[in-house]
C-alpha positions, 0 to 999 in steps of 0.5 A: 685720317680714316678717309686717308686710310680708306683711300690707301686701301682702295689704291693698294687693292686696285694696284694689286688687281691691275698686275698682269699674270706674267709679272707675278712672281711664283715659285713655278715661274722663278724655277722655269727661267734657269731651266730654259737657259740650261737647255740653250747652253746644252745645245751650244756645248763648248769644247776645247783642244790644244794641239802639239804647238800650243794652239787652242781650238774652241768649238761652239756649235758649228763654229771653231775659233783658234787661239794661237800659242805665243811664239817663244823666241829663243835666238835659234838660227834658221836657214831661209832660202830666197830666189830672185825671179824678177828682172831687177836686183833686190838690195838688202844693204848697200853692197849686198843684192840678190841678182836676177835669177840668183838665190841666197840662203840667209841664216836668220835668228828668230830675234832678227828681221830681214828687210829687202829694198823692195819692201818685203820683210821677213821677221819672227812674230809674236804669235807664229814663227816666221812671218812675211810682210808683203804688201805688193804680193811679191813673195811665193812660198816654195815646196814639193817639186819646186824645192828641186827646181829652184835647187833649195838646199836640204838644210833650208827650213824655209824657201821663197821666190821673189816674183814681179809685183802682184804675182806672189801668194795672196 
């Protein structure tokens, strides 16, 4: 039995002697690690702002992330001006078309979707107000002097022109 105890003591002594310096836990080593991680977080401070629309801006270092506010659908009606600058009429429903070089103003509720036969869709999304699905780049937004050129009514909240495929805003 004495032989086994002597062997056990020798093994414990050898294992303690073989331990590396970096692996030994001392109060100094334990306290150093949180200080290092605190220094990293101090250099990467996170700041947050919220704009008047409820969008949240998060700045971390030199990166800024934007978390959009959820759009609250109210059933409010908006006037959407659409001008057809293509050589073909654009169908909306069976008897309703926007002829070439003609415009229409649609009273669109924020719970509605307006789908044109050319594949363009005007809808109110979950995140932003009016959104446009335009897979073939056929829609251009109007603003500035173009509101006068296209004779957009003053009470229209949004104005767009339908152009040939590939000529729209990208």
